[in-house]
C-alpha positions, 0 to 999 in steps of 0.5 A: 500500500502506498504511503499516505504522503504520496497522496499530496504529491499527486495532482488530482488529490491536491487540486481537489483539496484546493478546490474544496477550500476555494469554494467554502460551500459544500460540494458534490463529487461529480462537480468536483470531478469536472473541476479537476478534470477527472472521471467521477469514479476516479474522484470517488476513489480519491475522496475515499482516501481523503476521508480515510485520512480525515481530510474530508467529511461527507454529509448525505442530503437525500441521494446526494453526498456533499463533501466538505473539508475537515479542520485537518483538510483545511490545514493541508489545503492551506499548505498546498496553496502556499506551495503553489504560491511559492513555486509560481 
């Protein structure tokens, strides 16, 4: 199994965290997948891993699962945004 550290140095998971931070309202998976240009099934796998790491939470609203950053997820997203800023 890959080290959790690897998750943050892949483009799609990092972009998901940054997009969730930029848009403070809760999001749903298919919209997030479009924003980071990946398939819905790939987005779901990434989000499941982020949930295991306690970086995102899901809230069920009817048939839709909404996604929001946890406090820890917010901190990681801030760090990724700072790295982006430094390398520009």
